[in-house]
C-alpha positions as a printed NumPy array, in Angstrom:
array([[103.161, -44.468, 112.099],
       [103.237, -42.651, 115.442],
       [104.319, -39.489, 113.638],
       [101.144, -39.596, 111.512],
       [ 99.032, -40.089, 114.631],
       [100.682, -37.141, 116.388],
       [100.171, -35.036, 113.271],
       [ 96.394, -35.57 , 113.12 ],
       [ 96.004, -34.802, 116.834],
       [ 96.231, -31.122, 115.979],
       [ 92.432, -31.411, 116.046],
       [ 90.2  , -33.092, 118.625],
       [ 89.413, -36.714, 117.724],
       [ 87.316, -39.172, 119.712],
       [ 88.612, -42.668, 120.465],
       [ 86.516, -44.168, 117.641],
       [ 87.848, -41.828, 114.963],
       [ 91.418, -42.1  , 116.228],
       [ 91.273, -45.888, 116.454],
       [ 89.899, -46.261, 112.922],
       [ 93.218, -45.019, 111.541],
       [ 94.795, -48.318, 112.68 ],
       [ 91.697, -50.514, 112.443],
       [ 93.501, -53.227, 110.473],
       [ 96.06 , -53.785, 113.241],
       [ 95.557, -56.351, 116.043],
       [ 92.543, -58.656, 116.332],
       [ 89.906, -58.597, 119.066],
       [ 89.967, -54.854, 119.707],
       [ 87.274, -52.316, 118.935],
       [ 88.26 , -49.076, 117.267],
       [ 87.336, -47.309, 120.481],
       [ 89.848, -49.485, 122.359],
       [ 92.516, -48.889, 119.713],
       [ 91.932, -45.139, 119.933],
       [ 92.183, -45.145, 123.711],
       [ 95.413, -47.135, 123.479],
       [ 96.936, -44.687, 120.976],
       [ 95.851, -41.707, 123.055],
       [ 97.567, -43.123, 126.145],
       [100.759, -43.897, 124.204],
       [100.926, -40.345, 122.854],
       [100.112, -38.968, 126.32 ],
       [103.071, -40.861, 127.806],
       [105.342, -39.57 , 125.044],
       [104.158, -36.024, 125.766],
       [104.606, -36.515, 129.505],
       [108.15 , -37.798, 128.967],
       [108.839, -34.957, 126.535],
       [109.831, -37.41 , 123.806],
       [107.888, -35.562, 121.091],
       [107.143, -32.005, 120.072],
       [103.667, -31.256, 121.428],
       [103.444, -27.668, 120.236],
       [100.85 , -28.427, 117.558],
       [ 98.841, -31.012, 119.478],
       [ 95.333, -30.026, 120.554],
       [ 95.355, -30.327, 124.351],
       [ 91.648, -31.127, 124.364],
       [ 92.542, -34.601, 123.084],
       [ 93.797, -35.286, 126.614],
       [ 90.936, -33.901, 128.665],
       [ 90.787, -35.767, 132.004],
       [ 94.33 , -37.16 , 131.592],
       [ 96.696, -36.006, 134.358],
       [100.294, -35.538, 133.272],
       [102.886, -36.403, 135.885],
       [106.086, -34.91 , 134.445],
       [104.929, -32.402, 131.833],
       [102.43 , -30.718, 134.136],
       [102.057, -27.599, 132.014],
       [100.617, -29.581, 129.103],
       [ 96.933, -30.227, 129.34 ],
       [ 96.185, -27.955, 132.271],
       [ 93.928, -25.845, 130.048],
       [ 92.323, -28.832, 128.304],
       [ 88.561, -28.748, 128.078],
       [ 85.834, -31.005, 126.786],
       [ 85.387, -30.631, 123.029],
       [ 83.384, -32.519, 120.421],
       [ 85.178, -34.699, 117.915],
       [ 86.326, -32.683, 114.895],
       [ 85.509, -35.541, 112.522],
       [ 82.246, -37.153, 113.691],
       [ 80.881, -34.439, 116.015],
       [ 80.482, -37.139, 118.701],
       [ 78.201, -39.163, 116.435],
       [ 79.048, -42.359, 118.322],
       [ 77.296, -41.015, 121.415],
       [ 74.07 , -41.708, 119.497],
       [ 74.735, -45.413, 118.919],
       [ 72.641, -46.564, 121.868],
       [ 69.643, -44.367, 121.055],
       [ 69.736, -45.337, 117.365],
       [ 69.965, -49.005, 118.318],
       [ 66.934, -48.584, 120.573],
       [ 64.946, -47.026, 117.725],
       [ 65.907, -49.937, 115.484],
       [ 64.9  , -52.418, 118.189],
       [ 61.415, -50.904, 118.439],
       [ 60.866, -51.211, 114.678],
       [ 62.342, -54.685, 114.348],
       [ 60.06 , -56.051, 117.066],
       [ 57.127, -55.473, 114.71 ],
       [ 58.351, -57.839, 111.978],
       [ 59.635, -61.389, 111.514],
       [ 63.205, -61.867, 110.321],
       [ 65.809, -64.623, 110.384],
       [ 68.804, -62.383, 109.727],
       [ 69.594, -58.76 , 109.027],
       [ 72.129, -56.239, 107.793],
       [ 72.863, -52.701, 108.942],
       [ 73.526, -49.793, 106.61 ],
       [ 74.129, -46.192, 107.582],
       [ 74.042, -42.634, 106.348],
       [ 76.203, -39.908, 107.872],
       [ 76.444, -36.179, 107.096],
       [ 78.437, -35.369, 103.96 ],
       [ 80.69 , -33.097, 106.   ],
       [ 81.804, -36.074, 108.081],
       [ 82.765, -38.044, 104.97 ],
       [ 84.731, -35.101, 103.577],
       [ 86.651, -34.731, 106.837],
       [ 87.352, -38.455, 106.881],
       [ 88.867, -38.292, 103.397],
       [ 90.976, -35.314, 104.45 ],
       [ 92.296, -37.309, 107.396],
       [ 93.146, -40.259, 105.138],
       [ 95.213, -37.964, 102.949],
       [ 97.364, -37.248, 105.984],
       [ 97.61 , -40.731, 107.5  ],
       [ 97.356, -42.924, 104.4  ],
       [ 94.757, -45.669, 103.987],
       [ 96.819, -48.795, 104.624],
       [ 95.254, -49.599, 108.008],
       [ 92.102, -47.461, 108.062],
       [ 88.413, -48.294, 108.182],
       [ 85.548, -46.046, 107.102],
       [ 83.227, -44.537, 109.673],
       [ 80.192, -46.13 , 108.009],
       [ 81.786, -49.557, 108.248],
       [ 82.367, -49.113, 111.973],
       [ 78.84 , -47.83 , 112.576],
       [ 77.323, -50.746, 110.66 ],
       [ 79.347, -53.279, 112.611],
       [ 78.782, -51.779, 116.063],
       [ 75.032, -51.307, 115.602],
       [ 74.887, -54.787, 114.079],
       [ 76.603, -56.3  , 117.119],
       [ 74.131, -54.639, 119.465],
       [ 71.09 , -55.744, 117.449],
       [ 72.485, -59.244, 117.032],
       [ 72.749, -59.532, 120.811],
       [ 69.249, -58.128, 121.381],
       [ 67.501, -60.414, 118.879],
       [ 69.89 , -63.372, 118.763],
       [ 69.929, -63.103, 114.972],
       [ 72.965, -63.252, 112.651],
       [ 73.955, -60.655, 110.105],
       [ 73.687, -61.695, 106.467],
       [ 75.767, -59.731, 103.98 ],
       [ 74.527, -61.578, 100.901],
       [ 70.779, -61.955, 101.256],
       [ 69.349, -60.369, 104.443],
       [ 65.663, -60.51 , 105.33 ],
       [ 65.785, -56.896, 106.454],
       [ 68.238, -54.021, 106.131],
       [ 68.326, -51.553, 109.017],
       [ 69.149, -48.131, 107.578],
       [ 70.526, -45.864, 110.305],
       [ 70.37 , -42.238, 109.169],
       [ 72.623, -40.292, 111.527],
       [ 71.958, -37.092, 109.589],
       [ 68.342, -37.063, 110.768],
       [ 68.664, -39.537, 113.649],
       [ 66.069, -41.808, 112.06 ],
       [ 65.831, -45.541, 111.461],
       [ 64.266, -46.958, 108.313],
       [ 63.733, -50.624, 107.546],
       [ 64.166, -52.074, 104.079],
       [ 62.182, -55.297, 104.322],
       [ 63.329, -57.606, 101.567],
       [ 61.006, -59.957,  99.734],
       [ 59.953, -63.381, 100.946],
       [ 60.403, -66.065,  98.275],
       [ 58.386, -69.28 ,  98.261],
       [ 59.196, -72.071,  95.831],
       [ 56.717, -74.692,  94.703],
       [ 55.09 , -76.246,  91.657],
       [ 51.563, -75.988,  90.344],
       [ 49.036, -77.692,  88.122],
       [ 46.381, -75.691,  86.298],
       [ 43.321, -77.917,  86.045],
       [ 40.953, -75.571,  84.214],
       [ 41.279, -73.72 ,  80.935],
       [ 40.808, -69.981,  80.583],
       [ 43.096, -68.997,  83.468],
       [ 46.241, -66.911,  82.876],
       [ 49.364, -67.59 ,  84.898],
       [ 49.876, -63.998,  86.032],
       [ 47.384, -61.325,  86.986],
       [ 48.111, -59.032,  84.027],
       [ 44.822, -60.027,  82.415],
       [ 42.653, -59.671,  85.506],
       [ 40.217, -58.493,  86.751],
       [ 38.983, -57.209,  83.388],
       [ 39.382, -60.053,  80.919],
       [ 39.766, -62.992,  83.317],
       [ 38.185, -63.593,  86.696],
       [ 41.374, -64.85 ,  88.327],
       [ 44.89 , -66.169,  87.679],
       [ 47.285, -68.775,  89.037],
       [ 49.219, -65.957,  90.697],
       [ 46.183, -64.571,  92.503],
       [ 45.014, -67.952,  93.756],
       [ 48.471, -68.761,  95.13 ],
       [ 49.026, -65.274,  96.538],
       [ 45.71 , -64.757,  98.337],
       [ 46.359, -66.836, 101.499],
       [ 50.02 , -65.811, 101.539],
       [ 49.233, -62.102, 101.465],
       [ 46.763, -62.607, 104.288],
       [ 49.271, -64.198, 106.677],
       [ 52.405, -62.234, 105.704],
       [ 50.788, -58.773, 105.516],
       [ 52.916, -58.095, 102.447],
       [ 52.531, -55.035, 100.233],
       [ 52.408, -56.87 ,  96.912],
       [ 53.513, -59.98 ,  95.059],
       [ 55.182, -61.155,  91.861],
       [ 54.978, -64.552,  90.187],
       [ 58.007, -66.204,  88.574],
       [ 57.174, -69.365,  86.635],
       [ 59.463, -71.759,  84.783],
       [ 57.792, -70.845,  81.524],
       [ 54.055, -70.458,  81.119],
       [ 51.249, -72.299,  79.396],
       [ 48.689, -70.577,  77.18 ],
       [ 45.582, -69.239,  78.882],
       [ 43.393, -71.811,  77.105],
       [ 45.705, -74.715,  77.97 ],
       [ 45.708, -76.889,  81.049],
       [ 48.971, -77.635,  82.831],
       [ 48.7  , -81.191,  84.123],
       [ 52.438, -81.533,  84.613],
       [ 53.941, -79.826,  87.654],
       [ 55.377, -76.419,  86.724],
       [ 57.968, -74.95 ,  89.14 ],
       [ 57.383, -71.394,  90.301],
       [ 58.445, -68.872,  92.905],
       [ 56.041, -66.372,  94.358],
       [ 57.676, -63.26 ,  95.745],
       [ 55.961, -61.395,  98.581],
       [ 57.079, -57.766,  98.824],
       [ 57.788, -56.259, 102.261],
       [ 56.294, -59.043, 104.398],
       [ 55.846, -58.221, 108.059],
       [ 55.476, -61.911, 108.898],
       [ 57.829, -64.632, 107.62 ],
       [ 57.333, -67.412, 110.13 ],
       [ 54.341, -68.992, 108.416],
       [ 53.018, -72.542, 108.072],
       [ 53.494, -73.49 , 104.421],
       [ 51.74 , -76.838, 104.844],
       [ 48.623, -75.033, 106.002],
       [ 48.944, -72.52 , 103.161],
       [ 49.228, -75.376, 100.659],
       [ 46.044, -76.963, 101.997],
       [ 44.247, -73.639, 101.726],
       [ 45.285, -73.131,  98.091],
       [ 44.386, -76.702,  97.171],
       [ 40.777, -76.231,  98.215],
       [ 40.388, -74.744,  94.747],
       [ 39.301, -76.964,  91.881],
       [ 41.165, -74.779,  89.431],
       [ 44.785, -75.243,  90.54 ],
       [ 46.876, -77.44 ,  92.794],
       [ 50.238, -76.634,  94.375],
       [ 52.846, -78.929,  95.892],
       [ 56.232, -78.895,  97.634],
       [ 55.995, -75.344,  98.957],
       [ 59.206, -74.283, 100.684],
       [ 61.126, -71.114, 101.454],
       [ 63.574, -70.002,  98.789],
       [ 65.595, -66.942,  97.768],
       [ 66.085, -64.404,  94.986],
       [ 68.945, -66.38 ,  93.455],
       [ 66.613, -69.287,  92.71 ],
       [ 64.355, -66.899,  90.783],
       [ 67.167, -66.472,  88.266],
       [ 67.456, -70.256,  87.94 ],
       [ 63.705, -70.68 ,  87.517],
       [ 63.599, -68.087,  84.743],
       [ 66.606, -69.525,  82.908],
       [ 65.831, -73.267,  83.044],
       [ 65.303, -74.894,  79.637],
       [ 63.708, -78.235,  80.45 ],
       [ 61.805, -80.239,  77.838],
       [ 58.009, -80.031,  77.725],
       [ 55.534, -82.737,  76.704],
       [ 52.226, -81.651,  75.186],
       [ 49.021, -83.475,  74.334],
       [ 46.373, -81.922,  72.13 ],
       [ 43.607, -82.654,  69.704],
       [ 44.204, -81.691,  66.084],
       [ 41.261, -81.205,  63.732],
       [ 41.645, -81.288,  59.932],
       [ 39.54 , -79.415,  57.413],
       [ 39.378, -82.545,  55.249],
       [ 39.771, -86.286,  55.823],
       [ 43.27 , -87.735,  56.217],
       [ 43.954, -91.429,  55.727],
       [ 45.734, -93.311,  58.5  ],
       [ 48.535, -94.264,  56.134],
       [ 49.234, -90.573,  55.474],
       [ 49.54 , -89.869,  59.19 ],
       [ 52.84 , -91.755,  59.205],
       [ 54.324, -88.723,  57.459],
       [ 54.069, -86.895,  60.791],
       [ 57.249, -88.713,  61.859],
       [ 59.096, -86.141,  59.76 ],
       [ 58.292, -83.599,  62.482],
       [ 61.051, -85.174,  64.582],
       [ 64.175, -83.031,  64.6  ],
       [ 64.798, -79.33 ,  64.104],
       [ 61.841, -76.96 ,  63.769],
       [ 62.363, -73.459,  62.409],
       [ 59.982, -70.989,  64.036],
       [ 59.65 , -67.33 ,  63.26 ],
       [ 57.971, -65.468,  66.125],
       [ 54.256, -66.371,  65.937],
       [ 51.911, -63.623,  64.819],
       [ 49.82 , -64.038,  67.984],
       [ 52.736, -63.08 ,  70.286],
       [ 54.544, -60.516,  68.138],
       [ 53.163, -57.702,  70.298],
       [ 55.336, -58.925,  73.196],
       [ 58.171, -60.873,  71.52 ],
       [ 60.933, -59.795,  69.148],
       [ 60.37 , -60.902,  65.558],
       [ 63.109, -63.462,  65.012],
       [ 63.631, -67.024,  63.855],
       [ 64.283, -69.659,  66.51 ],
       [ 65.386, -73.25 ,  66.098],
       [ 63.746, -75.739,  68.414],
       [ 63.562, -79.534,  68.6  ],
       [ 60.763, -82.08 ,  68.463],
       [ 62.306, -85.004,  70.348],
       [ 59.427, -87.473,  70.573],
       [ 56.104, -87.687,  68.804],
       [ 53.152, -90.057,  68.704],
       [ 49.6  , -89.789,  67.487],
       [ 46.297, -91.576,  67.83 ],
       [ 43.65 , -91.332,  65.142],
       [ 40.251, -90.437,  66.562],
       [ 38.602, -90.048,  63.165],
       [ 39.695, -89.178,  59.661],
       [ 39.396, -85.527,  60.605],
       [ 40.84 , -85.657,  64.122],
       [ 43.93 , -87.028,  65.883],
       [ 45.326, -86.891,  69.386],
       [ 48.924, -85.687,  69.124],
       [ 51.561, -86.033,  71.86 ],
       [ 54.959, -84.354,  71.418],
       [ 58.022, -83.819,  73.584],
       [ 59.868, -80.673,  72.591],
       [ 62.725, -78.494,  73.714],
       [ 61.805, -75.439,  75.77 ],
       [ 60.46 , -72.472,  73.863],
       [ 58.735, -74.283,  71.002],
       [ 55.29 , -72.896,  70.166],
       [ 53.272, -76.083,  69.845],
       [ 50.125, -74.522,  68.361],
       [ 52.177, -73.169,  65.474],
       [ 53.798, -76.596,  65.098],
       [ 50.28 , -77.692,  64.151],
       [ 49.047, -74.745,  62.075],
       [ 52.3  , -73.657,  60.443],
       [ 51.37 , -70.025,  61.153],
       [ 51.204, -69.202,  57.427],
       [ 54.645, -70.635,  56.78 ],
       [ 56.378, -69.016,  59.767],
       [ 56.848, -72.464,  61.393],
       [ 58.362, -75.238,  59.293],
       [ 57.828, -78.115,  59.118],
       [ 54.31 , -78.262,  60.566],
       [ 51.394, -80.685,  60.667],
       [ 49.526, -78.566,  58.117],
       [ 52.464, -78.51 ,  55.707],
       [ 53.254, -82.222,  55.982],
       [ 49.647, -83.399,  55.539],
       [ 48.67 , -80.601,  53.135],
       [ 45.575, -79.747,  55.165],
       [ 44.415, -76.98 ,  57.415],
       [ 45.166, -78.263,  60.924],
       [ 43.539, -76.699,  63.976],
       [ 44.907, -77.293,  67.531],
       [ 42.356, -77.856,  70.29 ],
       [ 42.323, -78.849,  73.965],
       [ 46.029, -78.301,  74.545],
       [ 47.473, -79.816,  77.72 ],
       [ 50.993, -79.587,  79.108],
       [ 51.381, -83.073,  80.552],
       [ 55.034, -83.091,  81.619],
       [ 57.676, -80.477,  82.436],
       [ 61.284, -81.493,  82.885],
       [ 62.445, -79.81 ,  86.091],
       [ 65.939, -79.62 ,  87.601],
       [ 66.397, -82.283,  90.27 ],
       [ 68.179, -80.053,  92.78 ],
       [ 65.74 , -77.142,  92.664]])
């Protein structure tokens, strides 16, 4: 190994760049310390005339006084590192710039990333070709770690490689610091108590005056100073339906400057509305969004069903045949946003109450993804069986409520 080190010292290398060639050797040393150690070992070998120093750049040993080989190094002068151009001299100033920016935001943890000139990366690869890569570390990895250590000490915050609140991007090409502030995720569940309100803001402000998303987001945006928000619900109810069961959701606040917020107070603020209620607000993460979107819990619906002609109570018993597998081709009303395909869903429980010969109250528990309105109407034969088909009447769904949503217990 020492032969490879001597070979690459034909050019001036700083302690950091020299030490990175053996970064995977010995714990509890910085690359700078490793480089200084290697430099001193080679200097002693030169001084004892144990190696051929004819191709070694004397500037690698500036300020080292040789005791035996006094001719070597007498003309050494200060020279910038061939590989990094003394980039590591800027660590303190770049850390200070990052400190100034980080003081303006809330964060629990962070991660450092870096950008260095392309020429530096090309030189690093050239060096690896000569030394091999068995024990090396990249310059970006060292920068990220060393800046991270300094910031961790300043703010008493840990690094987080998996899901950081903020990424500090140190651009050594332009000597600038940029912050990538990652989203704040808040998990909760909601009830929608009024009809005519969409879940997300896609239909507002033109068609609808507000949405569940906007009512939840308003106080959060005010206290976090975020740049935007997204709403991730575990399914969604129709605009004209109420959701009386608690539906899990995550609201994502983009680029929040403030994270240390009082969720109990936020919950009280949201619940002043008579249109929605929220409960169990708590901080979450992006991984839970995936779970929320993929959960397939059963739903229980209650709705009124009107018939175009009288139906005898004895005939209503036929509705028990709805239990079991339902074949549903994509409903006409959602074909503009859903692929046209046939889905198989389950009706697991069903009960009805006759209000009059032309109206019943129907309660059904179904698997996730069943379109309950089409279970009533039949959607011109696209859903089978259906209430209309079984009773041989035109059945019209009204006053649809989602009364229960099966949620994962460990959410």
